[in-house]
C-alpha positions as CSV (number, residue, x, y, z in Angstrom):
1,M,-56.1,-5.1,101.0
2,S,-55.9,-1.4,99.9
3,V,-54.5,-0.3,96.7
4,R,-53.2,3.1,96.1
5,R,-53.3,4.4,92.5
6,T,-50.6,6.6,91.1
7,G,-53.1,9.4,90.2
8,R,-53.3,10.7,86.6
9,L,-50.5,8.2,85.5
10,G,-52.6,5.3,86.8
11,A,-55.5,6.5,84.9
12,V,-53.4,6.8,81.7
13,V,-52.1,3.2,82.0
14,A,-55.4,1.9,83.0
15,G,-56.8,3.6,79.7
16,M,-54.0,2.0,77.9
17,W,-55.0,-1.4,79.1
18,A,-58.6,-0.9,78.3
19,L,-57.7,0.1,74.6
20,G,-55.8,-3.1,74.0
21,A,-52.2,-1.9,74.7
22,H,-52.0,-5.0,76.9
23,A,-51.4,-7.2,73.9
24,E,-47.7,-5.9,74.0
25,C,-47.5,-5.0,77.7
26,V,-46.8,-7.3,80.6
27,R,-48.2,-6.7,84.0
28,Q,-45.5,-7.5,86.4
29,G,-45.6,-7.6,90.2
30,T,-42.8,-7.2,92.5
31,L,-41.7,-6.7,96.1
32,V,-39.9,-3.7,96.8
33,R,-36.7,-4.6,98.7
34,T,-34.9,-1.2,99.5
35,A,-35.9,2.2,100.9
36,Q,-34.8,4.2,97.9
37,L,-38.2,5.5,97.1
38,S,-39.5,5.9,100.7
39,P,-41.8,7.7,101.7
40,L,-43.5,7.4,98.3
41,V,-43.0,3.6,98.0
42,R,-41.5,1.8,101.0
43,K,-39.5,-1.2,101.5
44,G,-41.8,-4.2,101.7
45,D,-44.7,-2.6,99.6
46,F,-45.8,-4.6,96.5
47,V,-45.7,-2.8,93.2
48,R,-47.3,-3.4,90.0
49,M,-45.7,-2.3,86.6
50,Y,-46.3,-2.3,83.1
51,T,-43.3,-3.5,81.2
52,G,-42.6,-4.8,77.8
53,Q,-43.0,-3.7,74.2
54,C,-45.6,-1.3,74.7
55,D,-45.3,2.5,74.5
56,F,-46.0,3.3,78.2
57,P,-45.9,7.0,79.0
58,V,-43.2,8.3,81.2
59,E,-44.4,11.5,82.7
60,R,-43.1,13.7,85.5
61,G,-43.5,12.1,88.8
62,A,-43.9,8.7,87.3
63,V,-42.3,5.9,89.3
64,V,-40.4,3.8,86.7
65,M,-38.1,0.6,86.7
66,T,-34.8,1.2,85.0
67,L,-31.5,-0.4,84.3
68,T,-28.5,0.7,86.4
69,R,-25.0,-0.2,86.9
70,T,-26.1,-3.0,89.4
71,P,-27.2,-6.4,88.3
72,F,-30.8,-5.6,89.3
73,P,-33.5,-3.1,88.0
74,Q,-34.1,-0.2,90.2
75,L,-37.3,1.9,91.0
76,R,-36.8,5.7,90.5
77,V,-39.0,8.7,90.1
78,A,-39.0,10.7,86.7
79,R,-38.0,14.3,88.0
80,A,-37.1,15.8,84.7
81,L,-38.1,15.1,81.2
82,P,-36.4,15.6,77.7
83,G,-35.9,19.3,77.0
84,D,-36.2,20.3,80.7
85,S,-33.6,22.8,81.7
86,I,-31.7,21.8,84.9
87,T,-29.5,24.1,87.0
88,V,-28.1,23.7,90.5
89,E,-27.7,26.7,92.8
90,S,-26.8,27.4,96.4
91,R,-29.6,28.5,98.7
92,G,-28.5,29.1,102.4
93,G,-25.4,27.0,101.9
94,I,-27.4,23.9,100.4
95,R,-27.2,23.2,96.6
96,V,-30.6,22.4,95.1
97,A,-31.6,21.7,91.7
98,L,-34.1,23.7,89.6
99,V,-36.1,22.2,86.8
100,N,-37.4,24.7,84.5
101,G,-36.9,27.3,87.2
102,T,-38.7,25.4,90.0
103,E,-36.9,23.8,92.8
104,L,-36.9,20.1,92.6
105,R,-38.6,18.5,95.6
106,N,-39.6,14.9,96.5
107,S,-43.2,13.5,97.1
108,V,-43.4,15.2,100.5
109,G,-42.1,18.6,99.6
110,K,-38.6,18.4,100.7
111,P,-35.9,19.7,98.5
112,Y,-33.3,17.4,97.1
113,R,-29.9,18.3,98.3
114,F,-26.7,18.1,96.3
115,S,-23.1,17.8,97.3
116,R,-20.6,20.0,95.4
117,L,-19.4,17.0,93.6
118,S,-23.0,15.8,92.7
119,A,-23.7,19.4,91.4
120,E,-20.5,19.2,89.3
121,V,-21.4,15.7,87.9
122,M,-24.8,17.0,86.9
123,R,-23.5,20.1,85.2
124,E,-20.9,18.0,83.5
125,H,-23.4,15.6,82.0
126,L,-25.7,18.5,80.7
127,A,-23.1,20.9,79.5
128,P,-23.0,19.5,76.1
129,F,-26.8,19.9,75.9
130,G,-26.8,23.7,77.1
131,G,-28.1,22.6,80.6
132,K,-31.1,20.7,79.1
133,L,-31.9,17.1,79.1
134,P,-31.4,15.9,75.5
135,E,-34.2,14.1,73.6
136,G,-34.8,10.6,75.0
137,A,-33.2,11.4,78.3
138,Y,-34.7,11.6,81.7
139,L,-33.4,12.5,85.3
140,L,-34.6,9.8,87.5
141,L,-34.0,10.0,91.2
142,G,-35.2,8.1,94.4
143,D,-37.6,9.9,96.8
144,R,-35.0,10.4,99.6
145,P,-33.6,13.9,99.3
146,D,-30.4,12.9,101.2
147,F,-29.4,10.3,98.7
148,T,-28.7,13.1,96.0
149,L,-25.5,13.9,97.9
150,D,-24.1,10.8,96.1
151,P,-23.1,11.7,92.5
152,N,-23.6,8.1,91.3
153,G,-27.2,8.2,90.4
154,L,-27.3,11.7,88.7
155,T,-26.6,10.9,85.0
156,P,-29.4,11.1,82.7
157,V,-31.1,7.8,81.8
158,L,-32.1,7.1,78.3
159,R,-35.7,6.0,77.4
160,K,-34.5,2.6,76.1
161,D,-33.1,1.9,79.7
162,I,-36.5,2.5,81.3
163,L,-38.1,-1.0,81.6
164,G,-41.6,-0.2,82.9
165,V,-43.9,2.3,84.7
166,M,-45.7,1.7,88.0
167,M,-49.5,1.5,87.6
168,D,-50.3,1.0,91.4
169,H,-48.9,-0.5,94.6
170,E,-50.1,-2.2,97.8
171,V,-48.5,-1.2,101.2
172,K,-46.5,-3.6,103.3
173,D,-46.9,-7.4,103.6
174,A,-49.0,-7.6,100.4
175,P,-48.8,-11.3,98.9
176,S,-46.5,-11.8,96.1
177,A,-48.4,-14.7,94.5
178,D,-48.5,-13.3,91.1
179,G,-45.1,-14.2,90.3
180,G,-43.1,-11.0,90.1
181,T,-39.4,-10.8,90.5
182,P,-37.9,-9.1,93.5
183,I,-36.5,-5.5,92.9
184,P,-33.7,-4.9,95.3
């Protein structure tokens, strides 16, 4: 069974575990039930998350588990961090987001596309903060750039609503024997 690490974040989390941060952290395994993070993490993949009362890092590009308006936690990617400047501009008739002046792209380099309504929702949420994410807030998105046409997931997420960070995952059909709860 092959395990893919999440790069530098996986090393940071593994280092936390080695230093004893695991005393307050819970290692939770779960089966992914939607394609929101495809192609980064696909429906049917098995992910391992650090959750609990530990101070797990939330870095740019980290896969996190978060509370949403649904009754189930969701997996998202941290695309912008507190203090980041976010703007939306039109390029060739397509609205794209810029984080600190760089076009926002998914894990395979495709730009996130925004509908006019999505762009307005994002601007409205950031306007009171001068177009920057406030302290303790993150922009979390799926990995499918076409899903950003829906404005429902474009509100900044507070750090307290981030339940965990992915440390690694196994691709498709991995056993779910370690008792994790399903993430839809």
